[in-house]
N, C-alpha and C positions, 0 to 999 in steps of 0.2 A: 636532519634534526639538529646537527651540530650548530648551525647558524642560529637556530632558535634558542638553544641552550646558552649561547654566548650573549644573545640580545636580551632575552627575557627568561630567566631560569624558572620563574614561577609558572609561566605558561608552558614551557618545555616539560616541567615536571607533571603538570596536569595531563598533557598529551601522552607522555610516557606511561603514566598510570592508567590512562584509558586504553592504550594498546595492550598493556598487561591484563587489564580486566577483560577485554575482548578475547584475548587468547585463553584465559583461564575460566571463563564462564560459558555455559551453554545458553545461547540466545534462542529462546522460544517465543519471542515477541513477533507476532505475525507481520508487523509492518517494518521490521528491521532486517537488514541483510548486510553483506560485506561486498563492497565494490572492489574491482580489480586494482592492482598497483598502477596500471596504466591510467585508469580513471582518477585515482588519487593524485597522480603526478600532473595530469592535465588541469585539475582544479587548482593546483598550486603554481600554475604557469604565469608568464607575463601578461597573458590575456586579461588578467584581473585589473590591469592598469588602464585599459582602453574603454573610453566612452563610445557607444555606438547606437545612440538613439535613432529609431527608425527601423528600416528593414534593408536587407541586401540590395544595393543599388540605389537606395533612397534614404541615405543617412543624413543627419544634421551636422556631422563633423567630417573633416577630412581625415585621411589616414586609416580608413576602414576596410581597405582591400583584403586584409587577412581575416578580419572578423567576418566579412562577407563570405569568405571561403568556408569558415567553420560553421556558420549558421546555415549556409546553403547545403552543406553536407548533412547537418543534423536534420533539416527539413526533408531532404530527399530520402534519407535512410528511414525516417519515421514513416513516411508515406509508403516506402517499399515494404517495411516490416509489417505494417497493418493494412496495406492495400487501400489507403485513404486517398481522397482527391486533393485534400489540402491539409497542411500541418502548420501550427504555430508553436515554436519551441521556446518562446520567451517567458512564459509564466514562471514566477519565482517558486511557486508551490502549487499543490492541487487546489487549494482554496481559491487562489487567484485565477486559476483556469476556470473553475466553476463560476466565479463571479463575472468573468468576461462573457461567458455564455448567457448568464442572466441578463446582463446589461445589453447584450446584443439583441435579445428577442422579447424581453419583458419590459413592461412599464411598472412603476412603483404601484403596489397594491394588487398586481396580477397574482393569479393562483398557481401554486406549485403543488404537485402530488409526489411525495417521496416516501421512502421507507422510514418508519418510526425508529428514532434513535434507540429506544429501549428494546427494539427487536433486531437491531443490527445495523441501523443506518449510520449516517455521519453528520456531525454538527454543522457542516457547511451546506447541508440540505434542508435547513430551515429551523435549526435550534433558535429559540426566541432571543437568546443573548448574542447570537451570531448575526452579522450584517444581513445574511440571507433571510433570517427570521424577522428582522426589523423592517425590511423593505417590501416583503411580499407576504401574501396570505397563504399560509401553509396548511396542507392537508396530508394525512399519512395513511399508508397501507402498512400491514404487518404480516406476521406469520399466523397460520392456523394453530389454535391451541393444542389440538391433538397431534398433528403431524410436525409442527414447528417448521413448516415450509410455507413459502408464499402461495396463497390461494389466488390464482389468476382470475378466476371468476369473481371473487370478492373485490380484487383490485379494479376490475372493469366496472363493477357496480359502484364503487366509490368514485371512480372517474366520471361516470355518468351523472352522479349526484352533485359533485363539486365543480365539474366542467373546468378543469385546469387549463392554463395556457402552456404549461410545461410539465411533463412527467419525467421523473428521474429514476433510472435503474442503477443500482450500485449500492454497496454496503461496506462496512468495515468489520463486521463480525457475523457474516452469514455464511454457513459452511456448505451451501448447496449451489449447484450450477444455476445460472440465471437464464431464463428462457426469453431471449430478446425478441423472438417472433411474437410472443404473447404481449410483451410490453408495447411493441409496435402496433399490434392490433388494438390495444387499449387506447393508445394515443390517436390513432387514425379515427377511431369511433367518435371521439369528442373533438377532433380537429386540433389536437395539441401537438407540440413539438416533443421529440424524445431525445433526452440527453442520457448518456451512459457514463457513469463515473467508474472508470476502469482501474482506479489507483491500486487496489489490492491485487487484482488478477491480471494486470497487463502482461506480465511475464508468462502466465499460463496461456493467455490468448496467443501471444507471439510464438509460444512453443507448441501450439496446436493441441492443447489438452483441455481447453475450455471453449464453449461456443463463441463465435465471433460476432461482435456488435456492429461493426462498420456497415454491413449491408442493410441494417435495419435502422440505425440511429441517425438523427440529423447532426448530432454533436457527440463526440467522445472526449472526455477529459481524463487525465491520468497524472500520476507521479512517475518518476523514473527510478526511485530508490527502494522500492519494495521487491516484488518478484522479478523486476527487470534488472536488479543489481547495479543500478547506475548512481549518479550523483543525486543529492537532494534537490529536487526541482519538479516542474510540471510541464505539461504540453497539452495541446488541443488538436483534435482531428475533426474535420467537418467536410460537408459537401461543398463543391466549388461555389455554389450559389450563395453560401454564407461566408466565404473567405474574406471578403472586404469588411463585412460587419465585425467578424471576430478580430481581424488584425487591427481595426480602428479602435475597438474597445480595449484591446490589450495595450496598445500604444497609439495615441496618448491617453486613452481613457483611464487605465488603471495604473500603468507603470511608466517610468521614465527610462533611464538607461538600463538595458538588459545586462545580465551577468554573463559576459562573454566567456569567461573561464569555465562557467558551469555549462553553458550551451555547447562549448567544445567537448566537455566531458559527456554531455548527452549524445553528441555525435559518436564518440567512442563506444558508449553504452549500446546505442542502436546497432553499430557494426558488430559488436560482440554477440548481440541477440540474433543477428542474421546468420551466424555461423551454425552449421548443422548440429554441433554438440550442445547448443543451447536447448534444442528440442529434448535431448536426453535429460538435461538438467530439469526442465519443466516437468517432464513425466515423472522424474524421481521425487520431486517435491510432493506430488499428489500421492505417490506410493508411500512415501515416508509419513505423511499426515495420516493416511488411512491405517498404516501399520501401527502407529503410536496410539491412535484413537481406539483401535481394536484391542491393543494390549492393555490399555487402561480400563476398557469396558470389561475385559475378562477378569480384571482385578476388582470389579464391583463398583466402578464409577459409571454414572449415567452420562452419556454423551448426547448433547442436545441434537435433536432430529435423527438420532441413531447412527451418526457417522459424518462423513464429509465427502464432497466431490472436488474440493480444491485444496488450498494450502493451509487451511486452519480448521480448528474445531473448538467447541465450547464444552467445558466440563462442569456439570451441575453438582454442587456440593451440598445441596439441601439435606440429603440423608446422611451426610458425613459429620454434621455437627460443627462446622466451621464456615466462615465467610471466605469469599474470594480474596479479600484484603489479607486475612490471616494466612491463607494458603500461599500466596505469592511471597509473603515475608519469610515464611519458613523455607520455601524453595530457594530464595536468594541466599539464605545462610549457607546452603550447601553448594552454591555455584550455579543455580539455574535461574535464568531471568525470564519471567513471564508477566502477564498483566491481569489484574482483576477485571472482571467483565460482567455486566448485566446479562442474565439469560432471559428469554422471552417470558413475560408475565412475572417478572421478578418481584418478590415482596420485600427485598432489601433495598436500601438506597444505592445510588450510583457510587457513593463513597465506600460502601461496604461490599455490596454485590453478593449474589448467591453462587457465582461461578468464576471461572477464569478461562482465558483464551490461550490457546497454544497454536503456534505456527511453525512450519517446517522449513521455510526458505533458507534461513541462516545455517542451520545444521546441515542442510543438503549442500550448500556451497562449500562447507568444510569437507565434503566427501562422504558423509555418513549415509548409510542405507538402512534397510529394514532391520538387520540384527542390532544395530545401534539404537534404533527406535525402541526395540524391546528392552534394551538396557536402561534407556532413559525413563521409560514408563515404570520400570522396577524401582528406580531411584525416587521418582516422584511419589509412588505409592508408599514406599518405606519412609520417606521424609514426612509425608502428611500423616502417617500412622504413628509418628513420634520416634522413629529410629534414631540411633546415635549419629549426630551430625558429623563428627570427625571422620568416621568410616565412610559415610556417604559423600562427604566432600572429597575424600581421596579418590573415590570411584569416578566422580565427575572430573577431577583433575587428570586422572589417567586417560579418560576418554578424550579430553581436550588435547592432551599431549600427543595422542595417536593421530589426531586430525587437526593440525594447526590451521589457523585462519588463512595466512598467506605464507606458505613455506619459505619463500625467498626473503621474507622480511622479519621472520621471527627473531626476537631479541636484537634487532638491528639498532634500536635506539633506547632500549630500556636498561 
């Protein structure tokens, strides 16, 4: 950090402030996590200086022998981690990974069946303003009004009606396990390809605490920075028969030079996830999410679908007299970072929402377990009930101090 301070004090100050914020706030945003110091260091390495257009052994520039090594390691480890036949680790993000699949198997105007964004889907699955919604004809399935879970019979009915070329399984705010066998059955019935967007739950799958999509899906896309605890980036898994199509659409179809420092960090991430202790981490994420959801439910909050099977859950504030926007603003004042979120069949706008989303990956990385989830739930409840912010902020600060983000780095640069 010293060299940054000497070169650009304003940027150094922003980084130092962010480190302090991460240390002193409880992050309950389901898509955020803390990568290891090794991953951070890899991202800051000299690999950032190297152009390596192409793939290992087939580059457009000389001097790529070391970039070939790190990309080959990332590919091999991704395949081992998920039991996949082929992996492409070049996508800059999850949206790029998704778009590469679309370009590989669809023509403009083809039909996609994906989860409704208002029921927990993702914008890259067909939002009208997103490129996916501009290029393709989008149909949606959602959750049942009573159970707030996917009705697979209804999904199959919609598939038979719209005859999509691609069905997408995956969500950004769906708290239940996905039944990939049912998705595969729906796709086979209408002769569609199946893509699973694993971005949120990749770490849970790698850790063995969520059903596995690879045996059922033609394509699996993901990010590395959520439950996998890696750098910000994406990757694609697919069957061998689609390997050439995916690689060609990724480069030169969508991207030029890959970010080799990030790909190297992905290799480190996959190696960390292959360690036995990662399974313990993944299991604890689910335990923590379930414990916090239960604790809030016992305090009178309605939890969408009655609980969670994964790393996140949704809190319905309809009966609490406040919006999700108001709730997360109050929580941030006492040191808790969460995000407003639509709930199924929400009557509020996406800018206000009737609920908010809570995720357990980041606090689990800090080492917190079920007793701490009870404490966090108590603070959330008291905060939203209008409790004194100073005392609540001190309780959050004490909890953060007891569970530092990266013990070896605390106050190293602040």
